[in-house]
C-alpha positions in Angstrom: -108.3 -40.5 -42.1 -106.8 -41.1 -38.6 -107.6 -38.5 -36.0 -104.8 -36.6 -34.4 -103.8 -38.1 -31.0 -104.8 -35.0 -29.1 -108.3 -35.0 -30.6 -108.7 -38.8 -30.0 -107.6 -38.3 -26.4 -110.1 -35.5 -25.8 -112.9 -37.6 -27.3 -112.0 -40.5 -25.1 -111.8 -38.3 -22.0 -115.2 -36.7 -22.7 -116.8 -40.1 -23.5 -115.5 -41.6 -20.3 -116.7 -38.6 -18.2 -120.2 -38.7 -19.8 -120.5 -42.5 -19.3 -119.2 -42.5 -15.7 -121.4 -39.6 -14.7 -124.4 -41.1 -16.3 -123.8 -44.4 -14.4 -123.1 -42.5 -11.2 -126.5 -40.7 -11.3 -128.4 -43.8 -12.4 -129.4 -42.4 -15.8 -130.0 -44.4 -18.9 -128.6 -43.5 -22.3 -132.0 -42.7 -23.8 -132.9 -40.0 -21.2 -129.5 -38.3 -21.5 -129.7 -38.4 -25.3 -133.1 -36.8 -25.3 -131.9 -34.0 -22.9 -129.0 -33.3 -25.4 -131.1 -33.6 -28.5 -129.2 -36.6 -29.6 -130.1 -40.1 -30.7 -129.2 -42.9 -28.4 -126.8 -44.3 -30.9 -125.1 -40.9 -31.1 -124.7 -40.8 -27.3 -123.3 -44.3 -27.4 -120.7 -43.3 -29.9 -119.8 -40.3 -27.8 -119.4 -42.5 -24.7 -117.2 -44.8 -26.7 -114.9 -41.9 -27.8 -116.0 -42.2 -31.4 -118.0 -39.0 -31.9 -117.3 -35.4 -30.9 -119.6 -33.7 -28.3 -120.2 -30.1 -29.2 -119.4 -27.3 -26.7 -123.2 -26.5 -26.2 -123.9 -30.2 -25.6 -121.0 -30.5 -23.0 -122.3 -27.3 -21.3 -125.8 -28.7 -21.1 -124.6 -32.1 -19.8 -122.5 -30.4 -17.1 -125.5 -28.2 -16.1 -128.1 -30.9 -15.6 -125.7 -33.5 -14.0 -124.0 -30.9 -11.7 -120.4 -31.7 -12.7 -117.8 -29.0 -13.3 -117.0 -28.2 -17.0 -113.4 -28.0 -15.8 -113.3 -31.8 -15.3 -112.5 -32.2 -19.0 -109.0 -30.9 -18.0 -108.4 -33.6 -15.4 -110.5 -36.5 -16.6 -112.2 -36.8 -13.1 -115.4 -35.7 -11.6 -115.9 -34.8 -7.9 -118.4 -33.3 -5.6 -116.0 -32.6 -2.6 -117.9 -34.7 0.0 -116.0 -35.8 3.1 -115.7 -39.6 3.5 -118.1 -41.4 5.7 -117.5 -45.2 6.2 -119.8 -47.1 3.8 -120.9 -50.7 4.0 -122.0 -53.4 1.5 -125.6 -52.6 2.4 -125.2 -49.2 0.7 -125.5 -50.0 -3.0 -123.4 -48.4 -5.6 -124.1 -48.1 -9.3 -120.9 -49.8 -10.4 -119.8 -53.5 -10.5 -117.5 -54.3 -7.6 -116.6 -57.6 -5.8 -117.9 -58.2 -2.2 -114.3 -57.9 -0.8 -114.1 -54.2 -1.7 -117.7 -53.3 -0.9 -117.7 -53.4 2.9 -115.9 -50.9 5.1 -115.5 -48.5 2.1 -113.3 -45.8 3.6 -110.8 -44.9 0.8 -111.8 -42.3 -1.7 -110.6 -42.6 -5.3 -108.6 -39.4 -4.6 -106.5 -41.4 -2.1 -105.7 -44.1 -4.6 -104.4 -41.8 -7.3 -100.7 -42.2 -6.6 -101.0 -46.0 -6.9 -103.3 -46.1 -9.9 -101.3 -43.5 -11.8 -98.1 -45.5 -11.0 -99.9 -48.6 -12.3 -100.8 -46.8 -15.5 -97.2 -45.7 -16.0 -96.4 -49.5 -16.5 -99.6 -50.8 -18.1 -101.3 -47.8 -19.6 -105.0 -46.9 -19.3 -106.0 -50.0 -21.2 -104.0 -52.2 -18.8 -105.6 -50.5 -15.8 -109.0 -51.2 -17.2 -108.1 -54.8 -17.9 -106.9 -55.1 -14.3 -110.1 -53.7 -13.0 -112.3 -56.0 -15.2 -110.2 -59.0 -14.2 -111.0 -58.1 -10.6 -114.7 -57.5 -11.4 -114.6 -53.8 -10.9 -116.1 -51.3 -13.4 -113.2 -49.0 -14.4 -115.7 -46.1 -14.6 -115.9 -46.2 -10.8 -112.5 -44.5 -10.6 -113.6 -41.5 -12.6 -115.3 -40.0 -9.5 -112.7 -38.9 -7.0 -115.4 -39.1 -4.3 -116.3 -42.7 -4.8 -115.2 -44.9 -1.9 -113.6 -48.4 -1.8 -112.2 -50.8 0.8 -108.6 -50.1 1.6 -107.8 -53.6 0.5 -107.9 -52.5 -3.1 -104.8 -50.4 -2.6 -103.1 -53.2 -0.7 -103.9 -55.7 -3.4 -102.6 -53.4 -6.1 -99.4 -53.0 -4.2 -99.0 -56.8 -4.0 -99.8 -57.2 -7.7 -97.1 -54.7 -8.7 -94.6 -56.2 -6.3 -95.2 -59.7 -7.7 -94.7 -58.4 -11.3 -91.4 -56.8 -10.3 -92.6 -53.3 -10.9 -92.6 -52.1 -7.3 -89.4 -52.1 -5.2 -88.5 -49.9 -2.2 -86.8 -47.3 -4.4 -90.1 -47.0 -6.5 -92.0 -45.5 -3.5 -90.3 -42.1 -4.2 -91.4 -42.3 -7.8 -95.0 -43.3 -6.9 -95.4 -40.5 -4.4 -93.6 -37.7 -6.4 -96.8 -36.5 -8.1 -98.4 -35.8 -4.7 -96.8 -32.4 -4.8 -98.7 -31.5 -8.0 -102.0 -29.7 -7.9 -103.8 -32.1 -10.3 -103.4 -35.0 -7.8 -105.9 -33.3 -5.4 -108.7 -32.2 -7.7 -110.5 -29.1 -6.6 -108.7 -29.2 -3.2 -105.8 -27.7 -5.0 -107.5 -24.3 -4.7 -107.3 -24.6 -0.9 -103.6 -25.7 -0.9 -102.5 -23.2 -3.6 -103.5 -20.2 -1.5 -101.2 -21.4 1.3 -98.0 -21.2 -0.8 -94.7 -23.0 0.1 -95.4 -23.0 3.8 -94.8 -26.4 5.3 -96.6 -25.8 8.6 -99.6 -24.4 6.8 -99.6 -27.2 4.2 -99.4 -30.0 6.8 -102.2 -28.4 8.8 -104.3 -28.2 5.7 -103.5 -31.8 5.0 -104.8 -32.9 8.4 -107.8 -30.6 8.1 -108.8 -32.0 4.7 -108.0 -35.6 5.4 -111.6 -36.8 5.2 -111.7 -35.8 1.6 -109.1 -38.6 1.1 -110.2 -41.4 3.5 -111.9 -42.1 6.8 -109.7 -45.1 7.6 -107.3 -43.0 9.7 -107.5 -39.9 11.8 -105.0 -37.2 11.0 -104.1 -34.5 13.6 -101.5 -31.8 14.2 -99.9 -32.8 17.5 -97.4 -30.0 17.9 -96.0 -27.0 16.1 -92.5 -25.8 17.1 -90.1 -23.3 15.7 -88.3 -25.9 13.6 -90.9 -28.7 13.2 -94.5 -29.8 13.0 -95.7 -33.2 14.3 -98.5 -35.0 12.4 -100.2 -38.1 13.8 -102.0 -40.7 11.7 -104.1 -43.1 13.8 -106.0 -46.1 12.3 -109.7 -46.4 12.9 -111.1 -49.5 14.5 -112.2 -51.1 11.2 -108.6 -51.2 9.8 -106.7 -52.1 13.0 -106.8 -55.9 12.7 -106.0 -55.6 9.0 -102.8 -53.7 9.7 -101.8 -55.8 12.7 -102.1 -59.0 10.6 -100.3 -57.6 7.5 -97.2 -59.4 6.3 -94.0 -57.6 7.2 -93.0 -56.7 3.6 -96.4 -55.1 2.8 -96.3 -53.3 6.2 -92.9 -51.9 5.5 -94.0 -50.7 2.2 -97.2 -49.0 3.5 -95.2 -47.4 6.3 -92.6 -45.9 3.9 -95.3 -44.9 1.4 -97.1 -42.8 4.1 -93.8 -41.2 5.1 -93.0 -40.2 1.5 -96.5 -39.1 0.8 -96.2 -36.6 3.7 -92.9 -35.5 2.4 -94.2 -34.8 -1.1 -97.3 -33.1 0.2 -95.1 -30.9 2.4 -93.3 -29.8 -0.8 -96.5 -28.7 -2.5 -95.7 -25.6 -4.6 -92.0 -25.8 -3.9 -88.9 -27.7 -5.0 -87.8 -28.2 -1.4 -88.7 -31.6 0.0 -88.4 -31.4 3.8 -87.0 -34.2 5.9 -89.5 -36.3 7.9 -88.6 -38.3 11.0 -90.9 -41.3 11.5 -91.1 -41.2 15.3 -93.8 -43.8 16.0 -95.4 -46.6 13.9 -98.5 -48.6 14.4 -96.7 -51.4 12.6 -94.3 -51.6 15.6 -96.8 -51.6 18.5 -97.7 -47.9 18.7 -101.3 -46.7 18.5 -100.4 -44.3 15.7 -97.8 -43.2 13.2 -96.1 -40.0 14.3 -94.2 -37.9 11.8 -92.0 -34.9 12.6 -91.7 -32.6 9.6 -88.8 -30.1 9.5 -89.6 -26.5 8.9 -87.4 -24.2 6.8 -85.0 -22.1 8.8 
């Protein structure tokens, strides 16, 4: 008898979380199975989404791995660690090509708008196929705190554009989910307490920026009665990459960041404030400078 779609989805989600967490912590199936009083084959079926994990087993798994039981609602694990630039010398427990291993400054949390947009066209299976084609273990993207070279996002943008799925008008669609709590993991608790306060939200955005990436420095430059200015300055390891980027990709990234800020400023509200792009590092400036309007 075919399982209901909801049950199948939950089984797949739990299986992916268990498998990804186990890999993240460098644990083998046998040791985890013993801890849960399971056979290795039973754990293998759970990780494949073919067997139900009981509530006590899930609670025990979360307890000894240190992940939050709530992650079953989001499908992601996280440990809320600020980003620190990682190099290829720092080994990770997931397959990844050399081009994405060095200068790892982008957290998975920062890639969510793009990967979710990708899945809207190709589905979860299509995303996993894309990852495997590019020699990346899809389980890497289950941990919001894992870090990857920013080129991964740039390459995904180029792929979507070449397939005709990403035009200028699609940037709004891609960034729209940024205003939703689930896009920020456990950081949503910090933002939710602020309410629909644009100045407060943008200040929090700059304050928590290292939980997204360490490729750029974010700062509040000025707060006026009717505006707040936010600067985004590239770090040294991404300067040349941005300077040598082709004009079409540069234009996309510039607009993407502007719309991302707009959507974040509308967190918890239906009102999307206007943002003026006052400076751009794609046009010779040392930073991007955005002026965000405040409600009257």
